[in-house]
DSSP file (Angstrom, degrees, kcal/mol; ACC not computed):
  #  RESIDUE AA STRUCTURE BP1 BP2  ACC     N-H-->O    O-->H-N    N-H-->O    O-->H-N    TCO  KAPPA ALPHA  PHI   PSI    X-CA   Y-CA   Z-CA
    1    1 A M              0   0    0      0, 0.0     2,-0.3     0, 0.0     0, 0.0   0.000 360.0 360.0 360.0 137.3   -8.1  -13.7   23.4
    2    2 A K        -     0   0    0      1,-0.1     2,-0.4     0, 0.0     0, 0.0  -0.586 360.0-128.1 -78.8 131.8  -11.0  -14.2   21.0
    3    3 A S        -     0   0    0     -2,-0.3     2,-0.4     0, 0.0    -1,-0.1  -0.658  28.2-174.7 -83.7 136.7  -14.2  -12.4   21.9
    4    4 A V        -     0   0    0     -2,-0.4     2,-0.1    15,-0.0    15,-0.0  -0.991  22.2-122.9-130.7 135.1  -17.3  -14.7   22.0
    5    5 A C     >  -     0   0    0     -2,-0.4     4,-1.6     1,-0.1     5,-0.1  -0.402  22.8-118.0 -77.8 158.8  -20.8  -13.6   22.6
    6    6 A R  H  > S+     0   0    0      1,-0.2     4,-2.0     2,-0.2     5,-0.2   0.885 113.5  55.4 -62.7 -41.1  -22.8  -15.1   25.4
    7    7 A R  H  > S+     0   0    0      1,-0.2     4,-1.9     2,-0.2    -1,-0.2   0.878 103.9  55.9 -61.9 -37.0  -25.4  -16.6   23.0
    8    8 A M  H  4>S+     0   0    0      1,-0.2     5,-2.6     2,-0.2     6,-0.5   0.914 107.4  48.1 -63.6 -42.0  -22.7  -18.4   21.1
    9    9 A L  H ><5S+     0   0    0     -4,-1.6     3,-0.8     1,-0.2    -1,-0.2   0.887 112.6  49.5 -62.2 -39.0  -21.5  -20.1   24.3
   10   10 A M  H 3<5S+     0   0    0     -4,-2.0    -1,-0.2     1,-0.2    -2,-0.2   0.783 110.5  49.1 -74.1 -26.7  -25.0  -21.1   25.2
   11   11 A C  T 3<5S-     0   0    0     -4,-1.9    -1,-0.2     3,-0.2    -2,-0.2   0.198 121.7 -97.1-103.0  19.4  -25.8  -22.6   21.7
   12   12 A G  T < 5S-     0   0    0     -3,-0.8    -3,-0.2     1,-0.2    -2,-0.1   0.879  74.9 -54.0  77.4  39.2  -22.7  -24.7   21.4
   13   13 A W  S   <S+     0   0    0     -5,-2.6     2,-0.3     1,-0.2    -1,-0.2   0.761  90.5 148.3  69.6  26.6  -20.4  -22.5   19.3
   14   14 A Q        -     0   0    0     -6,-0.5    -1,-0.2    -7,-0.2    -3,-0.2  -0.696  56.5 -96.2 -88.7 148.0  -22.9  -22.0   16.5
   15   15 A A        -     0   0    0     -2,-0.3     2,-0.3     2,-0.1    -1,-0.1  -0.309  48.3-180.0 -62.3 143.3  -22.6  -18.7   14.6
   16   16 A C    >   -     0   0    0      3,-0.1     3,-1.4    -3,-0.0   -11,-0.0  -0.833  43.8 -91.3-137.1 176.3  -25.1  -16.0   15.8
   17   17 A D  T 3  S+     0   0    0     -2,-0.3    -2,-0.1     1,-0.3    -1,-0.0   0.724 118.1  60.4 -63.8 -24.5  -25.9  -12.4   14.8
   18   18 A N  T 3  S+     0   0    0      2,-0.0     2,-0.5     1,-0.0    -1,-0.3   0.574  91.6  76.0 -84.8  -7.5  -23.4  -10.9   17.3
   19   19 A V    <   -     0   0    0     -3,-1.4     2,-0.6   -14,-0.0    -3,-0.1  -0.911  68.3-154.8-108.1 122.5  -20.3  -12.6   15.8
   20   20 A R        -     0   0    0     -2,-0.5    -3,-0.1    -5,-0.0    -2,-0.0  -0.857   8.9-154.7-100.8 121.4  -19.0  -11.1   12.6
   21   21 A L        -     0   0    0     -2,-0.6     3,-0.0     1,-0.1    -2,-0.0  -0.593  28.0 -97.1 -89.7 155.1  -17.0  -13.5   10.5
   22   22 A P        -     0   0    0      0, 0.0     2,-0.5     0, 0.0    -1,-0.1  -0.320  38.3-109.7 -67.5 156.1  -14.3  -12.3    8.0
   23   23 A M  E     -A   71   0A   0     48,-2.9    48,-2.5    75,-0.0     2,-0.5  -0.771  30.5-147.6 -87.3 125.9  -15.3  -11.9    4.4
   24   24 A K  E     -A   70   0A   0     -2,-0.5    75,-3.1    75,-0.2     2,-0.4  -0.839  12.7-160.8 -97.2 126.5  -13.6  -14.6    2.3
   25   25 A L  E     -AB  69  98A   0     44,-3.4    44,-1.9    -2,-0.5     2,-0.5  -0.848  10.0-143.8-110.2 142.5  -12.7  -13.5   -1.2
   26   26 A L  E     -AB  68  97A   0     71,-3.4    71,-2.0    -2,-0.4     2,-0.5  -0.911  13.8-164.0-102.0 126.3  -12.0  -15.8   -4.2
   27   27 A I  E     -AB  67  96A   0     40,-3.0    40,-2.4    -2,-0.5     2,-0.2  -0.957  13.6-179.4-116.9 119.7   -9.3  -14.5   -6.5
   28   28 A R  E     +AB  66  95A   0     67,-3.0    67,-1.9    -2,-0.5    38,-0.2  -0.705  53.1  38.8-116.9 166.6   -9.2  -16.2  -10.0
   29   29 A N  S    S+     0   0    0     36,-0.6    37,-0.2    -2,-0.2     2,-0.2   0.823  71.5 164.4  64.8  36.0   -7.0  -15.9  -13.1
   30   30 A L        -     0   0    0     35,-2.7    -1,-0.2    -3,-0.2     2,-0.1  -0.534  45.0-103.2 -76.6 148.3   -3.8  -15.4  -11.1
   31   31 A A    >   -     0   0    0     58,-0.3     3,-1.9    -2,-0.2    34,-0.2  -0.449  27.4-120.6 -66.8 146.8   -0.5  -15.8  -13.0
   32   32 A R  T 3  S+     0   0    0      1,-0.3    31,-0.7    -2,-0.1    -1,-0.1   0.680 113.5  59.9 -63.8 -16.6    1.2  -19.1  -12.3
   33   33 A T  T 3  S+     0   0    0     57,-0.1    -1,-0.3    29,-0.1     2,-0.1   0.531  78.0 115.2 -88.0  -8.3    4.2  -17.1  -11.0
   34   34 A T    <   -     0   0    0     -3,-1.9     2,-0.2    56,-0.1    29,-0.2  -0.401  53.8-152.9 -63.8 136.1    2.1  -15.4   -8.3
   35   35 A T     >  -     0   0    0     -2,-0.1     4,-2.3     1,-0.1     5,-0.2  -0.673  26.7-113.4-106.3 164.5    3.2  -16.3   -4.8
   36   36 A E  H  > S+     0   0    0     -2,-0.2     4,-2.4     2,-0.2     5,-0.2   0.876 119.8  53.5 -62.1 -38.2    1.2  -16.2   -1.6
   37   37 A T  H  > S+     0   0    0      2,-0.2     4,-2.4     1,-0.2    -1,-0.2   0.913 109.2  48.0 -61.4 -44.9    3.4  -13.4   -0.3
   38   38 A G  H  > S+     0   0    0      2,-0.2     4,-1.8     1,-0.2    -2,-0.2   0.879 111.3  50.1 -66.0 -38.7    2.6  -11.4   -3.5
   39   39 A L  H  X S+     0   0    0     -4,-2.3     4,-1.5     2,-0.2    -2,-0.2   0.904 111.3  49.0 -64.7 -42.5   -1.1  -12.1   -3.2
   40   40 A R  H  X S+     0   0    0     -4,-2.4     4,-2.1     1,-0.2    -2,-0.2   0.923 110.5  50.6 -62.2 -45.6   -1.1  -11.0    0.5
   41   41 A A  H  X S+     0   0    0     -4,-2.4     4,-0.7     1,-0.2    -1,-0.2   0.865 106.4  56.2 -61.8 -37.2    0.8   -7.8   -0.4
   42   42 A L  H  < S+     0   0    0     -4,-1.8     3,-0.3     1,-0.2    -1,-0.2   0.896 116.4  34.6 -61.9 -41.6   -1.7   -7.0   -3.2
   43   43 A F  H >< S+     0   0    0     -4,-1.5     3,-2.0    -3,-0.2     4,-0.4   0.698  99.8  78.5 -90.4 -20.2   -4.6   -7.1   -0.7
   44   44 A A  H >< S+     0   0    0     -4,-2.1     3,-1.1     1,-0.3    -1,-0.2   0.763  79.7  72.4 -61.0 -25.6   -2.8   -5.6    2.3
   45   45 A E  T 3< S+     0   0    0     -4,-0.7    -1,-0.3    -3,-0.3    -2,-0.1   0.746  98.5  48.8 -59.3 -23.4   -3.2   -2.2    0.8
   46   46 A F  T <  S-     0   0    0     -3,-2.0     2,-0.3     1,-0.3    -1,-0.2   0.520 124.5 -69.7 -98.8  -7.6   -6.9   -2.4    1.7
   47   47 A G  S <  S-     0   0    0     -3,-1.1    -1,-0.3    -4,-0.4     2,-0.2  -0.943  78.6 -16.3 149.7-170.5   -6.6   -3.5    5.3
   48   48 A H        -     0   0    0     -2,-0.3     2,-0.6    -3,-0.1    25,-0.3  -0.452  52.3-145.8 -67.8 133.3   -5.7   -6.3    7.6
   49   49 A I        -     0   0    0     -2,-0.2    22,-0.2     1,-0.2     3,-0.1  -0.911  14.5-175.5-102.3 116.9   -5.4   -9.7    6.0
   50   50 A Q  S    S-     0   0    0     20,-2.3     2,-0.3    -2,-0.6    21,-0.2   0.867  71.6  -0.4 -79.0 -36.9   -6.6  -12.5    8.4
   51   51 A A  E     -C   70   0A   0     19,-1.2    19,-2.7     2,-0.0     2,-0.4  -0.994  57.2-171.2-152.2 148.6   -5.7  -15.4    6.1
   52   52 A C  E     +C   69   0A   0     -2,-0.3     2,-0.4    17,-0.2    17,-0.2  -0.988   8.7 178.4-142.4 130.5   -4.3  -15.8    2.6
   53   53 A N  E     -C   68   0A   0     15,-2.8    15,-2.9    -2,-0.4     2,-0.5  -0.940  12.9-163.3-142.1 114.7   -4.1  -19.1    0.7
   54   54 A L  E     -C   67   0A   0     -2,-0.4     2,-0.4    13,-0.2    13,-0.2  -0.864  28.5-126.7 -93.7 126.7   -2.8  -19.7   -2.8
   55   55 A V  E     -     0   0A   0     11,-2.2     9,-2.7    -2,-0.5    11,-0.4  -0.630  30.9-167.7 -82.0 124.9   -4.0  -23.0   -4.1
   56   56 A L  E     -C   63   0A   0     -2,-0.4     2,-0.3     7,-0.2     7,-0.2  -0.822  28.2-105.2-113.5 150.6   -1.1  -25.2   -5.3
   57   57 A D     >  -     0   0    0      5,-3.0     4,-2.3    -2,-0.3     5,-0.1  -0.580  28.4-139.7 -69.2 131.7   -1.0  -28.4   -7.4
   58   58 A K  T  4 S+     0   0    0     -2,-0.3    -1,-0.1     1,-0.2    -2,-0.0   0.857  96.9  41.9 -65.1 -36.3   -0.2  -31.2   -5.0
   59   59 A K  T  4 S+     0   0    0      1,-0.1    -1,-0.2     3,-0.1    -2,-0.0   0.929 128.8  23.9 -77.6 -45.8    2.2  -33.0   -7.4
   60   60 A T  T  4 S-     0   0    0      2,-0.2    -2,-0.2     3,-0.0    -1,-0.1   0.718  88.5-133.7 -96.9 -22.1    4.1  -30.0   -8.9
   61   61 A G     <  +     0   0    0     -4,-2.3     2,-0.3     1,-0.3    -3,-0.1   0.570  60.6 136.1  77.0   8.3    3.7  -27.4   -6.2
   62   62 A V        -     0   0    0      1,-0.1    -5,-3.0    -5,-0.1    -1,-0.3  -0.639  64.4 -93.9 -89.4 145.9    2.9  -24.8   -8.9
   63   63 A S  E     - C   0  56A   0    -31,-0.7    -7,-0.2    -2,-0.3    -1,-0.1  -0.242  20.8-147.1 -56.1 141.8    0.0  -22.4   -8.5
   64   64 A K  E     -     0   0A   0     -9,-2.7    -1,-0.1     2,-0.3   -35,-0.1   0.418  50.2-102.3 -89.9  -0.2   -3.3  -23.5   -9.9
   65   65 A G  E    S+     0   0A   0    -10,-0.4   -35,-2.7     1,-0.3   -36,-0.6   0.594  91.8  75.6  93.2  11.1   -4.1  -19.8  -10.7
   66   66 A F  E     +A   28   0A   0    -11,-0.4   -11,-2.2   -38,-0.2    -2,-0.3  -0.984  46.8 164.0-148.8 161.0   -6.5  -19.1   -7.9
   67   67 A G  E     -AC  27  54A   0    -40,-2.4   -40,-3.0    -2,-0.3     2,-0.4  -0.947  26.9-113.9-162.0-178.6   -6.5  -18.4   -4.1
   68   68 A F  E     -AC  26  53A   0    -15,-2.9   -15,-2.8    -2,-0.3     2,-0.4  -0.972  16.2-169.3-131.4 144.0   -8.5  -17.0   -1.2
   69   69 A V  E     -AC  25  52A   0    -44,-1.9   -44,-3.4    -2,-0.4     2,-0.5  -1.000   9.9-153.0-132.9 133.1   -8.0  -14.0    1.0
   70   70 A E  E     -AC  24  51A   0    -19,-2.7   -20,-2.3    -2,-0.4   -19,-1.2  -0.928  11.3-175.6-107.7 127.6   -9.9  -13.4    4.3
   71   71 A I  E     -A   23   0A   0    -48,-2.5   -48,-2.9    -2,-0.5   -22,-0.2  -0.991  18.1-149.5-125.1 123.7  -10.4   -9.8    5.4
   72   72 A P  S    S+     0   0    0      0, 0.0    -1,-0.1     0, 0.0   -23,-0.1   0.854  81.4  65.4 -63.5 -38.0  -12.1   -9.2    8.8
   73   73 A K  S  > S-     0   0    0    -25,-0.3     4,-2.2     1,-0.2     3,-0.4  -0.769  70.6-152.4 -93.4 118.3  -13.8   -5.9    8.0
   74   74 A P  H  > S+     0   0    0      0, 0.0     4,-2.6     0, 0.0     5,-0.2   0.850  95.4  56.0 -56.2 -36.8  -16.5   -6.1    5.2
   75   75 A G  H  > S+     0   0    0      1,-0.2     4,-2.0     2,-0.2     5,-0.1   0.907 109.6  45.6 -63.1 -40.9  -15.9   -2.5    4.1
   76   76 A E  H  > S+     0   0    0     -3,-0.4     4,-2.3     2,-0.2    -1,-0.2   0.899 112.4  51.4 -67.3 -41.5  -12.2   -3.2    3.5
   77   77 A A  H  X S+     0   0    0     -4,-2.2     4,-2.4     1,-0.2    -2,-0.2   0.908 110.9  47.9 -62.3 -43.2  -13.0   -6.5    1.7
   78   78 A K  H  X S+     0   0    0     -4,-2.6     4,-2.5     2,-0.2    -1,-0.2   0.883 110.0  52.2 -68.0 -37.2  -15.5   -4.7   -0.6
   79   79 A A  H  X S+     0   0    0     -4,-2.0     4,-2.4    -5,-0.2    -1,-0.2   0.911 111.5  46.8 -65.1 -41.0  -13.1   -2.0   -1.3
   80   80 A A  H  X S+     0   0    0     -4,-2.3     4,-2.5     2,-0.2     5,-0.3   0.917 112.1  50.9 -63.3 -43.1  -10.4   -4.6   -2.3
   81   81 A M  H  X S+     0   0    0     -4,-2.4     4,-1.9     1,-0.2    15,-0.2   0.927 112.9  45.1 -59.4 -47.8  -12.9   -6.4   -4.4
   82   82 A K  H  < S+     0   0    0     -4,-2.5    -2,-0.2     1,-0.2    -1,-0.2   0.899 118.1  42.5 -64.4 -43.8  -14.0   -3.3   -6.3
   83   83 A A  H  < S+     0   0    0     -4,-2.4    -1,-0.2    -5,-0.2    -2,-0.2   0.840 121.4  37.7 -77.4 -31.9  -10.4   -2.0   -6.8
   84   84 A L  H >< S+     0   0    0     -4,-2.5     3,-2.1    -5,-0.2     2,-0.4   0.695  85.0 103.4 -98.0 -19.9   -8.8   -5.3   -7.8
   85   85 A N  T 3< S+     0   0    0     -4,-1.9    10,-0.2    -5,-0.3     3,-0.1  -0.512  99.9   8.6 -64.9 120.2  -11.5   -7.0   -9.9
   86   86 A G  T 3  S+     0   0    0      8,-2.7    -1,-0.3    -2,-0.4     2,-0.2   0.379  95.3 141.1  89.3  -2.0  -10.4   -6.6  -13.5
   87   87 A K    <   -     0   0    0     -3,-2.1     7,-2.8     6,-0.1     2,-0.7  -0.505  55.5-121.3 -74.1 138.8   -7.0   -5.3  -12.6
   88   88 A L  E     +D   93   0B   0      5,-0.2     2,-0.4    -2,-0.2     5,-0.2  -0.729  38.4 172.2 -82.5 115.6   -4.1   -6.4  -14.7
   89   89 A V  E >   -D   92   0B   0      3,-3.1     3,-1.8    -2,-0.7   -58,-0.3  -0.985  68.4 -15.2-129.6 121.6   -1.5   -8.2  -12.5
   90   90 A D  T 3  S-     0   0    0     -2,-0.4   -57,-0.1     1,-0.3    -1,-0.1   0.841 129.5 -53.0  53.0  36.4    1.5  -10.0  -14.0
   91   91 A G  T 3  S+     0   0    0      1,-0.2     2,-0.4   -60,-0.1    -1,-0.3   0.428 119.2 105.2  84.4   0.4   -0.2  -10.0  -17.4
   92   92 A N  E <  S-D   89   0B   0     -3,-1.8    -3,-3.1    -5,-0.0     2,-0.8  -0.919  70.0-128.5-116.9 140.0   -3.4  -11.5  -16.1
   93   93 A K  E     -D   88   0B   0     -2,-0.4    -5,-0.2    -5,-0.2    -6,-0.1  -0.769  34.3-134.7 -85.4 110.0   -6.8   -9.8  -15.6
   94   94 A L        -     0   0    0     -7,-2.8    -8,-2.7    -2,-0.8     2,-0.5  -0.262  11.6-154.2 -66.7 148.6   -7.8  -10.7  -12.0
   95   95 A R  E     -B   28   0A   0    -67,-1.9   -67,-3.0   -10,-0.2     2,-0.5  -0.979  17.9-178.5-122.9 117.1  -11.4  -11.8  -11.1
   96   96 A V  E     +B   27   0A   0     -2,-0.5     2,-0.3   -69,-0.2   -69,-0.2  -0.959  12.3 146.8-120.5 129.0  -12.3  -11.1   -7.5
   97   97 A K  E     -B   26   0A   0    -71,-2.0   -71,-3.4    -2,-0.5     2,-0.2  -0.968  54.3 -78.4-151.9 165.5  -15.5  -12.0   -5.9
   98   98 A K  E     -B   25   0A   0     -2,-0.3   -73,-0.3   -73,-0.2     2,-0.2  -0.486  53.0-120.0 -65.0 130.5  -17.0  -13.0   -2.5
   99   99 A A        -     0   0    0    -75,-3.1     2,-0.3    -2,-0.2   -75,-0.2  -0.508  23.2-125.4 -74.1 140.0  -16.3  -16.8   -2.0
  100  100 A E        -     0   0    0     -2,-0.2    -1,-0.1     1,-0.1     5,-0.1  -0.644  21.5-121.1 -83.2 141.3  -19.4  -18.9   -1.6
  101  101 A S    >>  -     0   0    0     -2,-0.3     3,-1.1     1,-0.1     4,-1.1  -0.493  26.8-111.6 -75.8 154.8  -19.6  -21.1    1.5
  102  102 A P  T 34 S+     0   0    0      0, 0.0     3,-0.1     0, 0.0    -1,-0.1   0.792 117.6  58.8 -59.0 -25.8  -19.9  -24.8    0.8
  103  103 A N  T 34 S+     0   0    0      1,-0.2    -3,-0.0     3,-0.0     0, 0.0   0.805 111.8  38.5 -73.5 -28.7  -23.5  -24.7    2.2
  104  104 A T  T <4 S+     0   0    0     -3,-1.1    -1,-0.2     2,-0.1     3,-0.1   0.484  86.3 117.8-102.3  -2.2  -24.6  -22.1   -0.4
  105  105 A A  S  < S-     0   0    0     -4,-1.1     2,-0.3    -3,-0.1    -4,-0.0  -0.362  75.0-105.8 -64.1 142.8  -22.7  -23.5   -3.4
  106  106 A K        -     0   0    0      1,-0.1    -1,-0.1    -2,-0.0    -2,-0.1  -0.518  29.4-134.0 -76.0 132.7  -25.1  -24.5   -6.1
  107  107 A A        -     0   0    0     -2,-0.3     3,-0.1     1,-0.1    -1,-0.1  -0.580  30.4-100.3 -81.0 145.9  -25.5  -28.3   -6.5
  108  108 A P        -     0   0    0      0, 0.0    -1,-0.1     0, 0.0     0, 0.0  -0.353  49.6 -91.1 -65.0 148.9  -25.3  -29.6  -10.1
  109  109 A P        -     0   0    0      0, 0.0     2,-0.2     0, 0.0    -3,-0.0  -0.291  44.3-111.5 -63.2 145.0  -28.7  -30.4  -11.6
  110  110 A K        -     0   0    0     -3,-0.1     2,-0.2     1,-0.1     3,-0.1  -0.540  26.9-129.4 -77.7 139.5  -30.0  -33.9  -11.1
  111  111 A Q        -     0   0    0     -2,-0.2    -1,-0.1     1,-0.1     0, 0.0  -0.533  39.1 -82.9 -83.7 156.2  -30.2  -36.1  -14.1
  112  112 A G              0   0    0     -2,-0.2    -1,-0.1     1,-0.1     0, 0.0  -0.246 360.0 360.0 -59.6 143.7  -33.4  -38.0  -14.8
  113  113 A L              0   0    0     -3,-0.1    -1,-0.1     0, 0.0    -2,-0.0   0.459 360.0 360.0 -81.1 360.0  -33.9  -41.3  -12.9
């Protein structure tokens, strides 16, 4: 059963300070041969993996070269980020960073009207 704080129930399931969300990491520059199982195994060394998603091309089913991993404990996520960023895996140098939420992603600059 998922633990939910009392404030969260009272405010209609909006995030609050008492609920800790998993840290979502963006992994870029993956080899096209990398599988979701392989990506999960790479990060499992650092702790529990809540979710793992390798982004695939819809038409071909081939990896697009990036994916996401969610790790519940921030300390474990930071350790994975530090250890794997720049690591050579299947001939590619990985780039690992904290994924930006859609709300904090930078909007493109507006063109003159």
